[in-house]
Structure formats: C-alpha cells, structure tokens
mmCIF file as gemmi writes it, N, C-alpha and C atoms, coordinates in Angstrom:
data_model
loop_
_atom_site.group_PDB
_atom_site.id
_atom_site.type_symbol
_atom_site.label_atom_id
_atom_site.label_alt_id
_atom_site.label_comp_id
_atom_site.label_asym_id
_atom_site.label_entity_id
_atom_site.label_seq_id
_atom_site.pdbx_PDB_ins_code
_atom_site.Cartn_x
_atom_site.Cartn_y
_atom_site.Cartn_z
_atom_site.occupancy
_atom_site.B_iso_or_equiv
_atom_site.pdbx_formal_charge
_atom_site.auth_seq_id
_atom_site.auth_asym_id
_atom_site.pdbx_PDB_model_num
ATOM 1 N N . UNK Axp A 1 ? 0.812 -1.186 0 1 0 ? 1 A 1
ATOM 2 C CA . UNK Axp A 1 ? 0 0 0 1 0 ? 1 A 1
ATOM 3 C C . UNK Axp A 1 ? 0.856 1.252 0 1 0 ? 1 A 1
ATOM 4 N N . UNK Axp A 2 ? 1.975 1.257 0.708 1 0 ? 2 A 1
ATOM 5 C CA . UNK Axp A 2 ? 2.819 2.442 0.679 1 0 ? 2 A 1
ATOM 6 C C . UNK Axp A 2 ? 3.427 2.588 -0.706 1 0 ? 2 A 1
ATOM 7 N N . UNK Axp A 3 ? 3.355 3.775 -1.315 1 0 ? 3 A 1
ATOM 8 C CA . UNK Axp A 3 ? 3.907 3.947 -2.65 1 0 ? 3 A 1
ATOM 9 C C . UNK Axp A 3 ? 5.429 3.844 -2.637 1 0 ? 3 A 1
ATOM 10 N N . UNK Axp A 4 ? 5.98 3.621 -3.801 1 0 ? 4 A 1
ATOM 11 C CA . UNK Axp A 4 ? 7.419 3.497 -3.941 1 0 ? 4 A 1
ATOM 12 C C . UNK Axp A 4 ? 8.121 4.669 -3.286 1 0 ? 4 A 1
ATOM 13 N N . UNK Axp A 5 ? 9.06 4.377 -2.426 1 0 ? 5 A 1
ATOM 14 C CA . UNK Axp A 5 ? 9.842 5.409 -1.774 1 0 ? 5 A 1
ATOM 15 C C . UNK Axp A 5 ? 9.343 5.803 -0.398 1 0 ? 5 A 1
ATOM 16 N N . UNK Axp A 6 ? 8.053 5.653 -0.116 1 0 ? 6 A 1
ATOM 17 C CA . UNK Axp A 6 ? 7.533 6.073 1.184 1 0 ? 6 A 1
ATOM 18 C C . UNK Axp A 6 ? 8.068 5.191 2.302 1 0 ? 6 A 1
ATOM 19 N N . UNK Axp A 7 ? 8.051 3.879 2.098 1 0 ? 7 A 1
ATOM 20 C CA . UNK Axp A 7 ? 8.57 2.974 3.131 1 0 ? 7 A 1
ATOM 21 C C . UNK Axp A 7 ? 10.044 3.262 3.393 1 0 ? 7 A 1
ATOM 22 N N . UNK Axp A 8 ? 10.797 3.571 2.344 1 0 ? 8 A 1
ATOM 23 C CA . UNK Axp A 8 ? 12.216 3.872 2.515 1 0 ? 8 A 1
ATOM 24 C C . UNK Axp A 8 ? 12.414 5.158 3.315 1 0 ? 8 A 1
ATOM 25 N N . UNK Axp A 9 ? 11.577 6.166 3.059 1 0 ? 9 A 1
ATOM 26 C CA . UNK Axp A 9 ? 11.668 7.42 3.806 1 0 ? 9 A 1
ATOM 27 C C . UNK Axp A 9 ? 11.366 7.154 5.277 1 0 ? 9 A 1
ATOM 28 N N . UNK Axp A 10 ? 10.327 6.37 5.532 1 0 ? 10 A 1
ATOM 29 C CA . UNK Axp A 10 ? 9.987 6.028 6.914 1 0 ? 10 A 1
ATOM 30 C C . UNK Axp A 10 ? 11.108 5.207 7.54 1 0 ? 10 A 1
ATOM 31 N N . UNK Axp A 11 ? 11.653 4.244 6.788 1 0 ? 11 A 1
ATOM 32 C CA . UNK Axp A 11 ? 12.748 3.409 7.302 1 0 ? 11 A 1
ATOM 33 C C . UNK Axp A 11 ? 13.996 4.233 7.578 1 0 ? 11 A 1
ATOM 34 N N . UNK Axp A 12 ? 14.277 5.206 6.717 1 0 ? 12 A 1
ATOM 35 C CA . UNK Axp A 12 ? 15.502 5.995 6.837 1 0 ? 12 A 1
ATOM 36 C C . UNK Axp A 12 ? 15.415 7.082 7.903 1 0 ? 12 A 1
ATOM 37 N N . UNK Axp A 13 ? 14.209 7.378 8.343 1 0 ? 13 A 1
ATOM 38 C CA . UNK Axp A 13 ? 14.051 8.418 9.358 1 0 ? 13 A 1
ATOM 39 C C . UNK Axp A 13 ? 14.701 7.948 10.655 1 0 ? 13 A 1
ATOM 40 N N . UNK Axp A 14 ? 15.239 8.873 11.417 1 0 ? 14 A 1
ATOM 41 C CA . UNK Axp A 14 ? 15.891 8.524 12.68 1 0 ? 14 A 1
ATOM 42 C C . UNK Axp A 14 ? 14.831 8.344 13.766 1 0 ? 14 A 1
ATOM 43 N N . UNK Axp A 15 ? 14.938 7.265 14.509 1 0 ? 15 A 1
ATOM 44 C CA . UNK Axp A 15 ? 13.969 6.938 15.567 1 0 ? 15 A 1
ATOM 45 C C . UNK Axp A 15 ? 14.649 6.959 16.913 1 0 ? 15 A 1
ATOM 46 N N . UNK Axp A 16 ? 13.893 7.302 17.957 1 0 ? 16 A 1
ATOM 47 C CA . UNK Axp A 16 ? 12.461 7.584 17.997 1 0 ? 16 A 1
ATOM 48 C C . UNK Axp A 16 ? 12.116 8.872 17.259 1 0 ? 16 A 1
ATOM 49 N N . UNK Axp A 17 ? 10.882 8.91 16.736 1 0 ? 17 A 1
ATOM 50 C CA . UNK Axp A 17 ? 10.399 10.066 15.973 1 0 ? 17 A 1
ATOM 51 C C . UNK Axp A 17 ? 8.951 10.334 16.343 1 0 ? 17 A 1
ATOM 52 N N . UNK Axp A 18 ? 8.58 11.589 16.332 1 0 ? 18 A 1
ATOM 53 C CA . UNK Axp A 18 ? 7.196 11.952 16.652 1 0 ? 18 A 1
ATOM 54 C C . UNK Axp A 18 ? 6.343 11.959 15.38 1 0 ? 18 A 1
ATOM 55 N N . UNK Axp A 19 ? 5.051 11.967 15.595 1 0 ? 19 A 1
ATOM 56 C CA . UNK Axp A 19 ? 4.108 12.062 14.48 1 0 ? 19 A 1
ATOM 57 C C . UNK Axp A 19 ? 4.393 13.316 13.661 1 0 ? 19 A 1
ATOM 58 N N . UNK Axp A 20 ? 4.632 14.418 14.343 1 0 ? 20 A 1
ATOM 59 C CA . UNK Axp A 20 ? 4.876 15.688 13.659 1 0 ? 20 A 1
ATOM 60 C C . UNK Axp A 20 ? 6.146 15.636 12.806 1 0 ? 20 A 1
ATOM 61 N N . UNK Axp A 21 ? 7.19 14.995 13.308 1 0 ? 21 A 1
ATOM 62 C CA . UNK Axp A 21 ? 8.434 14.875 12.54 1 0 ? 21 A 1
ATOM 63 C C . UNK Axp A 21 ? 8.222 14.05 11.278 1 0 ? 21 A 1
ATOM 64 N N . UNK Axp A 22 ? 7.458 12.988 11.389 1 0 ? 22 A 1
ATOM 65 C CA . UNK Axp A 22 ? 7.189 12.157 10.208 1 0 ? 22 A 1
ATOM 66 C C . UNK Axp A 22 ? 6.319 12.902 9.198 1 0 ? 22 A 1
ATOM 67 N N . UNK Axp A 23 ? 5.348 13.666 9.684 1 0 ? 23 A 1
ATOM 68 C CA . UNK Axp A 23 ? 4.513 14.458 8.771 1 0 ? 23 A 1
ATOM 69 C C . UNK Axp A 23 ? 5.384 15.451 8.015 1 0 ? 23 A 1
ATOM 70 N N . UNK Axp A 24 ? 6.303 16.093 8.713 1 0 ? 24 A 1
ATOM 71 C CA . UNK Axp A 24 ? 7.191 17.062 8.074 1 0 ? 24 A 1
ATOM 72 C C . UNK Axp A 24 ? 8.111 16.392 7.056 1 0 ? 24 A 1
ATOM 73 N N . UNK Axp A 25 ? 8.599 15.198 7.385 1 0 ? 25 A 1
ATOM 74 C CA . UNK Axp A 25 ? 9.579 14.52 6.534 1 0 ? 25 A 1
ATOM 75 C C . UNK Axp A 25 ? 8.952 13.823 5.325 1 0 ? 25 A 1
ATOM 76 N N . UNK Axp A 26 ? 7.814 13.161 5.508 1 0 ? 26 A 1
ATOM 77 C CA . UNK Axp A 26 ? 7.245 12.39 4.385 1 0 ? 26 A 1
ATOM 78 C C . UNK Axp A 26 ? 5.743 12.59 4.228 1 0 ? 26 A 1
ATOM 79 N N . UNK Axp A 27 ? 5.211 13.656 4.806 1 0 ? 27 A 1
ATOM 80 C CA . UNK Axp A 27 ? 3.778 13.909 4.739 1 0 ? 27 A 1
ATOM 81 C C . UNK Axp A 27 ? 3.237 14.175 3.356 1 0 ? 27 A 1
ATOM 82 N N . UNK Axp A 28 ? 4.1 14.588 2.414 1 0 ? 28 A 1
ATOM 83 C CA . UNK Axp A 28 ? 3.636 14.883 1.054 1 0 ? 28 A 1
ATOM 84 C C . UNK Axp A 28 ? 3.603 13.649 0.159 1 0 ? 28 A 1
ATOM 85 N N . UNK Axp A 29 ? 4.058 12.506 0.651 1 0 ? 29 A 1
ATOM 86 C CA . UNK Axp A 29 ? 4.021 11.272 -0.149 1 0 ? 29 A 1
ATOM 87 C C . UNK Axp A 29 ? 2.578 10.821 -0.32 1 0 ? 29 A 1
ATOM 88 N N . UNK Axp A 30 ? 2.236 10.351 -1.502 1 0 ? 30 A 1
ATOM 89 C CA . UNK Axp A 30 ? 0.866 9.942 -1.808 1 0 ? 30 A 1
ATOM 90 C C . UNK Axp A 30 ? 0.71 8.44 -1.687 1 0 ? 30 A 1
ATOM 91 N N . UNK Axp A 31 ? -0.344 8.031 -0.996 1 0 ? 31 A 1
ATOM 92 C CA . UNK Axp A 31 ? -0.715 6.619 -0.91 1 0 ? 31 A 1
ATOM 93 C C . UNK Axp A 31 ? -1.803 6.367 -1.939 1 0 ? 31 A 1
ATOM 94 N N . UNK Axp A 32 ? -1.55 5.47 -2.868 1 0 ? 32 A 1
ATOM 95 C CA . UNK Axp A 32 ? -2.56 5.09 -3.855 1 0 ? 32 A 1
ATOM 96 C C . UNK Axp A 32 ? -3.375 3.952 -3.256 1 0 ? 32 A 1
ATOM 97 N N . UNK Axp A 33 ? -4.661 4.195 -3.08 1 0 ? 33 A 1
ATOM 98 C CA . UNK Axp A 33 ? -5.553 3.231 -2.449 1 0 ? 33 A 1
ATOM 99 C C . UNK Axp A 33 ? -6.554 2.713 -3.473 1 0 ? 33 A 1
ATOM 100 N N . UNK Axp A 34 ? -7.214 1.584 -3.207 1 0 ? 34 A 1
ATOM 101 C CA . UNK Axp A 34 ? -8.152 1.021 -4.178 1 0 ? 34 A 1
ATOM 102 C C . UNK Axp A 34 ? -9.254 1.979 -4.611 1 0 ? 34 A 1
ATOM 103 N N . UNK Axp A 35 ? -9.664 2.891 -3.729 1 0 ? 35 A 1
ATOM 104 C CA . UNK Axp A 35 ? -10.756 3.803 -4.05 1 0 ? 35 A 1
ATOM 105 C C . UNK Axp A 35 ? -10.335 5.267 -3.964 1 0 ? 35 A 1
ATOM 106 N N . UNK Axp A 36 ? -9.116 5.564 -4.371 1 0 ? 36 A 1
ATOM 107 C CA . UNK Axp A 36 ? -8.641 6.941 -4.348 1 0 ? 36 A 1
ATOM 108 C C . UNK Axp A 36 ? -7.228 7.024 -3.811 1 0 ? 36 A 1
ATOM 109 N N . UNK Axp A 37 ? -6.887 8.167 -3.276 1 0 ? 37 A 1
ATOM 110 C CA . UNK Axp A 37 ? -5.546 8.347 -2.723 1 0 ? 37 A 1
ATOM 111 C C . UNK Axp A 37 ? -5.603 9.366 -1.594 1 0 ? 37 A 1
ATOM 112 N N . UNK Axp A 38 ? -4.569 9.37 -0.777 1 0 ? 38 A 1
ATOM 113 C CA . UNK Axp A 38 ? -4.405 10.377 0.263 1 0 ? 38 A 1
ATOM 114 C C . UNK Axp A 38 ? -2.936 10.443 0.633 1 0 ? 38 A 1
ATOM 115 N N . UNK Axp A 39 ? -2.545 11.524 1.289 1 0 ? 39 A 1
ATOM 116 C CA . UNK Axp A 39 ? -1.138 11.69 1.624 1 0 ? 39 A 1
ATOM 117 C C . UNK Axp A 39 ? -0.831 11.069 2.983 1 0 ? 39 A 1
ATOM 118 N N . UNK Axp A 40 ? 0.436 10.739 3.175 1 0 ? 40 A 1
ATOM 119 C CA . UNK Axp A 40 ? 0.883 10.203 4.448 1 0 ? 40 A 1
ATOM 120 C C . UNK Axp A 40 ? 0.601 11.226 5.552 1 0 ? 40 A 1
ATOM 121 N N . UNK Axp A 41 ? 0.758 12.511 5.238 1 0 ? 41 A 1
ATOM 122 C CA . UNK Axp A 41 ? 0.474 13.563 6.208 1 0 ? 41 A 1
ATOM 123 C C . UNK Axp A 41 ? -0.982 13.564 6.65 1 0 ? 41 A 1
ATOM 124 N N . UNK Axp A 42 ? -1.909 13.397 5.702 1 0 ? 42 A 1
ATOM 125 C CA . UNK Axp A 42 ? -3.329 13.345 6.046 1 0 ? 42 A 1
ATOM 126 C C . UNK Axp A 42 ? -3.628 12.141 6.932 1 0 ? 42 A 1
ATOM 127 N N . UNK Axp A 43 ? -3.001 11.026 6.625 1 0 ? 43 A 1
ATOM 128 C CA . UNK Axp A 43 ? -3.215 9.802 7.406 1 0 ? 43 A 1
ATOM 129 C C . UNK Axp A 43 ? -2.686 9.981 8.821 1 0 ? 43 A 1
ATOM 130 N N . UNK Axp A 44 ? -1.453 10.449 8.946 1 0 ? 44 A 1
ATOM 131 C CA . UNK Axp A 44 ? -0.86 10.602 10.273 1 0 ? 44 A 1
ATOM 132 C C . UNK Axp A 44 ? -1.547 11.691 11.085 1 0 ? 44 A 1
ATOM 133 N N . UNK Axp A 45 ? -2.14 12.683 10.425 1 0 ? 45 A 1
ATOM 134 C CA . UNK Axp A 45 ? -2.837 13.755 11.133 1 0 ? 45 A 1
ATOM 135 C C . UNK Axp A 45 ? -4.072 13.232 11.87 1 0 ? 45 A 1
ATOM 136 N N . UNK Axp A 46 ? -4.583 12.076 11.484 1 0 ? 46 A 1
ATOM 137 C CA . UNK Axp A 46 ? -5.732 11.476 12.166 1 0 ? 46 A 1
ATOM 138 C C . UNK Axp A 46 ? -5.354 10.912 13.532 1 0 ? 46 A 1
ATOM 139 N N . UNK Axp A 47 ? -4.076 10.695 13.741 1 0 ? 47 A 1
ATOM 140 C CA . UNK Axp A 47 ? -3.607 10.1 14.984 1 0 ? 47 A 1
ATOM 141 C C . UNK Axp A 47 ? -3.28 11.175 16.009 1 0 ? 47 A 1
ATOM 142 N N . UNK Axp A 48 ? -3.312 10.787 17.257 1 0 ? 48 A 1
ATOM 143 C CA . UNK Axp A 48 ? -2.84 11.68 18.304 1 0 ? 48 A 1
ATOM 144 C C . UNK Axp A 48 ? -1.327 11.756 18.193 1 0 ? 48 A 1
ATOM 145 N N . UNK Axp A 49 ? -0.759 12.799 18.747 1 0 ? 49 A 1
ATOM 146 C CA . UNK Axp A 49 ? 0.691 12.941 18.744 1 0 ? 49 A 1
ATOM 147 C C . UNK Axp A 49 ? 1.293 11.757 19.484 1 0 ? 49 A 1
ATOM 148 N N . UNK Axp A 50 ? 2.262 11.144 18.853 1 0 ? 50 A 1
ATOM 149 C CA . UNK Axp A 50 ? 2.833 9.912 19.366 1 0 ? 50 A 1
ATOM 150 C C . UNK Axp A 50 ? 4.316 9.888 19.048 1 0 ? 50 A 1
ATOM 151 N N . UNK Axp A 51 ? 5.065 9.13 19.804 1 0 ? 51 A 1
ATOM 152 C CA . UNK Axp A 51 ? 6.475 8.918 19.503 1 0 ? 51 A 1
ATOM 153 C C . UNK Axp A 51 ? 6.642 7.475 19.067 1 0 ? 51 A 1
ATOM 154 N N . UNK Axp A 52 ? 7.153 7.294 17.862 1 0 ? 52 A 1
ATOM 155 C CA . UNK Axp A 52 ? 7.371 5.964 17.309 1 0 ? 52 A 1
ATOM 156 C C . UNK Axp A 52 ? 8.799 5.535 17.624 1 0 ? 52 A 1
ATOM 157 N N . UNK Axp A 53 ? 8.939 4.342 18.164 1 0 ? 53 A 1
ATOM 158 C CA . UNK Axp A 53 ? 10.254 3.836 18.548 1 0 ? 53 A 1
ATOM 159 C C . UNK Axp A 53 ? 11.014 3.228 17.376 1 0 ? 53 A 1
ATOM 160 N N . UNK Axp A 54 ? 10.288 2.837 16.327 1 0 ? 54 A 1
ATOM 161 C CA . UNK Axp A 54 ? 10.936 2.197 15.174 1 0 ? 54 A 1
ATOM 162 C C . UNK Axp A 54 ? 10.143 2.478 13.902 1 0 ? 54 A 1
ATOM 163 N N . UNK Axp A 55 ? 10.765 2.169 12.767 1 0 ? 55 A 1
ATOM 164 C CA . UNK Axp A 55 ? 10.101 2.325 11.47 1 0 ? 55 A 1
ATOM 165 C C . UNK Axp A 55 ? 8.891 1.405 11.371 1 0 ? 55 A 1
ATOM 166 N N . UNK Axp A 56 ? 8.989 0.213 11.949 1 0 ? 56 A 1
ATOM 167 C CA . UNK Axp A 56 ? 7.85 -0.711 11.924 1 0 ? 56 A 1
ATOM 168 C C . UNK Axp A 56 ? 6.648 -0.111 12.643 1 0 ? 56 A 1
ATOM 169 N N . UNK Axp A 57 ? 6.885 0.531 13.778 1 0 ? 57 A 1
ATOM 170 C CA . UNK Axp A 57 ? 5.791 1.175 14.507 1 0 ? 57 A 1
ATOM 171 C C . UNK Axp A 57 ? 5.139 2.267 13.656 1 0 ? 57 A 1
ATOM 172 N N . UNK Axp A 58 ? 5.946 3.045 12.967 1 0 ? 58 A 1
ATOM 173 C CA . UNK Axp A 58 ? 5.426 4.126 12.13 1 0 ? 58 A 1
ATOM 174 C C . UNK Axp A 58 ? 4.625 3.567 10.951 1 0 ? 58 A 1
ATOM 175 N N . UNK Axp A 59 ? 5.142 2.525 10.307 1 0 ? 59 A 1
ATOM 176 C CA . UNK Axp A 59 ? 4.413 1.937 9.181 1 0 ? 59 A 1
ATOM 177 C C . UNK Axp A 59 ? 3.088 1.339 9.638 1 0 ? 59 A 1
ATOM 178 N N . UNK Axp A 60 ? 3.068 0.672 10.785 1 0 ? 60 A 1
ATOM 179 C CA . UNK Axp A 60 ? 1.813 0.114 11.299 1 0 ? 60 A 1
ATOM 180 C C . UNK Axp A 60 ? 0.804 1.22 11.592 1 0 ? 60 A 1
ATOM 181 N N . UNK Axp A 61 ? 1.283 2.358 12.079 1 0 ? 61 A 1
ATOM 182 C CA . UNK Axp A 61 ? 0.39 3.486 12.334 1 0 ? 61 A 1
ATOM 183 C C . UNK Axp A 61 ? -0.231 3.985 11.032 1 0 ? 61 A 1
ATOM 184 N N . UNK Axp A 62 ? 0.567 4.084 9.978 1 0 ? 62 A 1
ATOM 185 C CA . UNK Axp A 62 ? 0.044 4.511 8.671 1 0 ? 62 A 1
ATOM 186 C C . UNK Axp A 62 ? -0.988 3.504 8.178 1 0 ? 62 A 1
ATOM 187 N N . UNK Axp A 63 ? -0.678 2.213 8.252 1 0 ? 63 A 1
ATOM 188 C CA . UNK Axp A 63 ? -1.62 1.191 7.806 1 0 ? 63 A 1
ATOM 189 C C . UNK Axp A 63 ? -2.934 1.246 8.575 1 0 ? 63 A 1
ATOM 190 N N . UNK Axp A 64 ? -2.86 1.511 9.875 1 0 ? 64 A 1
ATOM 191 C CA . UNK Axp A 64 ? -4.065 1.474 10.696 1 0 ? 64 A 1
ATOM 192 C C . UNK Axp A 64 ? -4.907 2.747 10.589 1 0 ? 64 A 1
ATOM 193 N N . UNK Axp A 65 ? -4.351 3.825 10.057 1 0 ? 65 A 1
ATOM 194 C CA . UNK Axp A 65 ? -5.069 5.097 10.032 1 0 ? 65 A 1
ATOM 195 C C . UNK Axp A 65 ? -5.596 5.502 8.658 1 0 ? 65 A 1
ATOM 196 N N . UNK Axp A 66 ? -5.39 4.667 7.638 1 0 ? 66 A 1
ATOM 197 C CA . UNK Axp A 66 ? -5.915 5.035 6.318 1 0 ? 66 A 1
ATOM 198 C C . UNK Axp A 66 ? -7.439 5.066 6.355 1 0 ? 66 A 1
ATOM 199 N N . UNK Axp A 67 ? -8.023 5.834 5.476 1 0 ? 67 A 1
ATOM 200 C CA . UNK Axp A 67 ? -9.477 5.982 5.434 1 0 ? 67 A 1
ATOM 201 C C . UNK Axp A 67 ? -10.132 4.773 4.78 1 0 ? 67 A 1
ATOM 202 N N . UNK Axp A 68 ? -11.449 4.845 4.638 1 0 ? 68 A 1
ATOM 203 C CA . UNK Axp A 68 ? -12.165 3.742 3.993 1 0 ? 68 A 1
ATOM 204 C C . UNK Axp A 68 ? -11.894 3.68 2.492 1 0 ? 68 A 1
ATOM 205 N N . UNK Axp A 69 ? -11.078 4.592 1.969 1 0 ? 69 A 1
ATOM 206 C CA . UNK Axp A 69 ? -10.654 4.495 0.569 1 0 ? 69 A 1
ATOM 207 C C . UNK Axp A 69 ? -9.769 3.257 0.355 1 0 ? 69 A 1
ATOM 208 N N . UNK Axp A 70 ? -9.252 2.705 1.453 1 0 ? 70 A 1
ATOM 209 C CA . UNK Axp A 70 ? -8.405 1.525 1.372 1 0 ? 70 A 1
ATOM 210 C C . UNK Axp A 70 ? -9.214 0.236 1.424 1 0 ? 70 A 1
ATOM 211 N N . UNK Axp A 71 ? -10.527 0.357 1.638 1 0 ? 71 A 1
ATOM 212 C CA . UNK Axp A 71 ? -11.394 -0.812 1.748 1 0 ? 71 A 1
ATOM 213 C C . UNK Axp A 71 ? -12.029 -1.073 0.396 1 0 ? 71 A 1
ATOM 214 N N . UNK Axp A 72 ? -11.985 -2.315 -0.052 1 0 ? 72 A 1
ATOM 215 C CA . UNK Axp A 72 ? -12.578 -2.661 -1.34 1 0 ? 72 A 1
ATOM 216 C C . UNK Axp A 72 ? -14.056 -2.321 -1.395 1 0 ? 72 A 1
ATOM 217 N N . UNK Axp A 73 ? -14.886 -3.086 -0.703 1 0 ? 73 A 1
ATOM 218 C CA . UNK Axp A 73 ? -16.328 -2.839 -0.663 1 0 ? 73 A 1
ATOM 219 C C . UNK Axp A 73 ? -16.721 -2.616 0.78 1 0 ? 73 A 1
ATOM 220 N N . UNK Axp A 74 ? -17.109 -1.416 1.116 1 0 ? 74 A 1
ATOM 221 C CA . UNK Axp A 74 ? -17.487 -1.086 2.482 1 0 ? 74 A 1
ATOM 222 C C . UNK Axp A 74 ? -18.701 -1.914 2.886 1 0 ? 74 A 1
ATOM 223 N N . UNK Axp A 75 ? -18.63 -2.551 4.04 1 0 ? 75 A 1
ATOM 224 C CA . UNK Axp A 75 ? -19.744 -3.341 4.543 1 0 ? 75 A 1
ATOM 225 C C . UNK Axp A 75 ? -19.802 -4.75 3.992 1 0 ? 75 A 1
ATOM 226 N N . UNK Axp A 76 ? -18.883 -5.134 3.131 1 0 ? 76 A 1
ATOM 227 C CA . UNK Axp A 76 ? -18.923 -6.456 2.515 1 0 ? 76 A 1
ATOM 228 C C . UNK Axp A 76 ? -18.116 -7.457 3.322 1 0 ? 76 A 1
ATOM 229 N N . UNK Axp A 77 ? -18.661 -8.622 3.51 1 0 ? 77 A 1
ATOM 230 C CA . UNK Axp A 77 ? -17.943 -9.725 4.136 1 0 ? 77 A 1
ATOM 231 C C . UNK Axp A 77 ? -18.424 -11.016 3.506 1 0 ? 77 A 1
ATOM 232 N N . UNK Axp A 78 ? -17.498 -11.858 3.125 1 0 ? 78 A 1
ATOM 233 C CA . UNK Axp A 78 ? -17.89 -13.152 2.556 1 0 ? 78 A 1
ATOM 234 C C . UNK Axp A 78 ? -17.852 -14.248 3.614 1 0 ? 78 A 1
ATOM 235 N N . UNK Axp A 79 ? -17.64 -13.881 4.872 1 0 ? 79 A 1
ATOM 236 C CA . UNK Axp A 79 ? -17.53 -14.877 5.936 1 0 ? 79 A 1
ATOM 237 C C . UNK Axp A 79 ? -18.702 -14.839 6.914 1 0 ? 79 A 1
ATOM 238 N N . UNK Axp A 80 ? -19.262 -13.707 7.13 1 0 ? 80 A 1
ATOM 239 C CA . UNK Axp A 80 ? -20.331 -13.581 8.107 1 0 ? 80 A 1
ATOM 240 C C . UNK Axp A 80 ? -21.663 -13.358 7.387 1 0 ? 80 A 1
ATOM 241 N N . UNK Axp A 81 ? -22.75 -13.88 7.953 1 0 ? 81 A 1
ATOM 242 C CA . UNK Axp A 81 ? -24.054 -13.584 7.344 1 0 ? 81 A 1
ATOM 243 C C . UNK Axp A 81 ? -24.37 -12.104 7.486 1 0 ? 81 A 1
ATOM 244 N N . UNK Axp A 82 ? -25.135 -11.584 6.558 1 0 ? 82 A 1
ATOM 245 C CA . UNK Axp A 82 ? -25.53 -10.18 6.605 1 0 ? 82 A 1
ATOM 246 C C . UNK Axp A 82 ? -26.506 -9.993 7.763 1 0 ? 82 A 1
ATOM 247 N N . UNK Axp A 83 ? -26.261 -9.015 8.631 1 0 ? 83 A 1
ATOM 248 C CA . UNK Axp A 83 ? -27.18 -8.791 9.756 1 0 ? 83 A 1
ATOM 249 C C . UNK Axp A 83 ? -28.575 -8.403 9.271 1 0 ? 83 A 1
ATOM 250 N N . UNK Axp A 84 ? -29.575 -8.813 10.014 1 0 ? 84 A 1
ATOM 251 C CA . UNK Axp A 84 ? -30.961 -8.49 9.677 1 0 ? 84 A 1
ATOM 252 C C . UNK Axp A 84 ? -31.123 -6.973 9.676 1 0 ? 84 A 1
ATOM 253 N N . UNK Axp A 85 ? -31.752 -6.451 8.629 1 0 ? 85 A 1
ATOM 254 C CA . UNK Axp A 85 ? -32.012 -5.027 8.52 1 0 ? 85 A 1
ATOM 255 C C . UNK Axp A 85 ? -30.86 -4.218 7.946 1 0 ? 85 A 1
ATOM 256 N N . UNK Axp A 86 ? -29.772 -4.871 7.58 1 0 ? 86 A 1
ATOM 257 C CA . UNK Axp A 86 ? -28.623 -4.171 7.027 1 0 ? 86 A 1
ATOM 258 C C . UNK Axp A 86 ? -28.95 -3.624 5.645 1 0 ? 86 A 1
ATOM 259 N N . UNK Axp A 87 ? -28.476 -2.424 5.329 1 0 ? 87 A 1
ATOM 260 C CA . UNK Axp A 87 ? -28.719 -1.891 3.971 1 0 ? 87 A 1
ATOM 261 C C . UNK Axp A 87 ? -27.968 -2.691 2.908 1 0 ? 87 A 1
ATOM 262 N N . UNK Axp A 88 ? -27.078 -3.57 3.316 1 0 ? 88 A 1
ATOM 263 C CA . UNK Axp A 88 ? -26.311 -4.378 2.374 1 0 ? 88 A 1
ATOM 264 C C . UNK Axp A 88 ? -26.927 -5.758 2.159 1 0 ? 88 A 1
ATOM 265 N N . UNK Axp A 89 ? -28.096 -6 2.759 1 0 ? 89 A 1
ATOM 266 C CA . UNK Axp A 89 ? -28.764 -7.296 2.621 1 0 ? 89 A 1
ATOM 267 C C . UNK Axp A 89 ? -29.201 -7.509 1.174 1 0 ? 89 A 1
ATOM 268 N N . UNK Axp A 90 ? -29.045 -8.718 0.673 1 0 ? 90 A 1
ATOM 269 C CA . UNK Axp A 90 ? -29.537 -8.997 -0.687 1 0 ? 90 A 1
ATOM 270 C C . UNK Axp A 90 ? -31.071 -9.044 -0.683 1 0 ? 90 A 1
ATOM 271 N N . UNK Axp A 91 ? -31.646 -8.874 -1.845 1 0 ? 91 A 1
ATOM 272 C CA . UNK Axp A 91 ? -33.095 -8.979 -1.965 1 0 ? 91 A 1
ATOM 273 C C . UNK Axp A 91 ? -33.526 -10.415 -1.673 1 0 ? 91 A 1
ATOM 274 N N . UNK Axp A 92 ? -34.639 -10.543 -0.966 1 0 ? 92 A 1
ATOM 275 C CA . UNK Axp A 92 ? -35.166 -11.881 -0.642 1 0 ? 92 A 1
ATOM 276 C C . UNK Axp A 92 ? -35.626 -12.56 -1.92 1 0 ? 92 A 1
ATOM 277 N N . UNK Axp A 93 ? -35.36 -13.853 -2.015 1 0 ? 93 A 1
ATOM 278 C CA . UNK Axp A 93 ? -35.77 -14.64 -3.176 1 0 ? 93 A 1
ATOM 279 C C . UNK Axp A 93 ? -36.667 -15.76 -2.714 1 0 ? 93 A 1
ATOM 280 N N . UNK Axp A 94 ? -37.814 -15.925 -3.351 1 0 ? 94 A 1
ATOM 281 C CA . UNK Axp A 94 ? -38.739 -16.981 -3.001 1 0 ? 94 A 1
ATOM 282 C C . UNK Axp A 94 ? -38.722 -18.037 -4.098 1 0 ? 94 A 1
ATOM 283 N N . UNK Axp A 95 ? -38.679 -19.303 -3.679 1 0 ? 95 A 1
ATOM 284 C CA . UNK Axp A 95 ? -38.626 -20.394 -4.666 1 0 ? 95 A 1
ATOM 285 C C . UNK Axp A 95 ? -39.961 -20.971 -4.827 1 0 ? 95 A 1
C-alpha cells in the first residue's frame, strides 16, 4: 500500500520520531488506495501525537489510520451472514 519510496523514507528516518516529525519529513508522499488516494500527512494527522520507537511502529500506524478508501467494498464480508435489517442485505428470493 505504501507507494514506492515512502517505506524507505519512513525506514531511513531517525527513531524515535514523533508524528509531527514524520509528517514534516514524508507527509507529502501519496498513498494510492483502491478507491482513491491520500497523503501520508493526512493519514498521520488522524492520529494523536505519538512517539514511534521504530520504522515498523510508524508503518503500522500509517496502515491502521488510512481511510475507507483503502477498503474494497465497504460493509462487505464473505464470511459472516448479513445482519438483519442491514442496507447491504440482498433482496429476498422466493422459490
């Protein structure tokens, strides 16, 4: 999900690093998502100010804070039955 070069910028940053430092350093990088795009800065701005101890911590924060643009079909699950009354319920079929 991270575009070419973004993971390297995050990896190359000196740690520990704050959310604000990462936004300043790589906030303009664009994440191309299945349903659009957003910048690393926009994603990290959703989080509270935090200090990341490692690049892995920072990357996990980016992965966990992306918007629903990263979700294929919102509300879709092929594992669980659709809850009763859900707007995503299929039309009833009578045989």
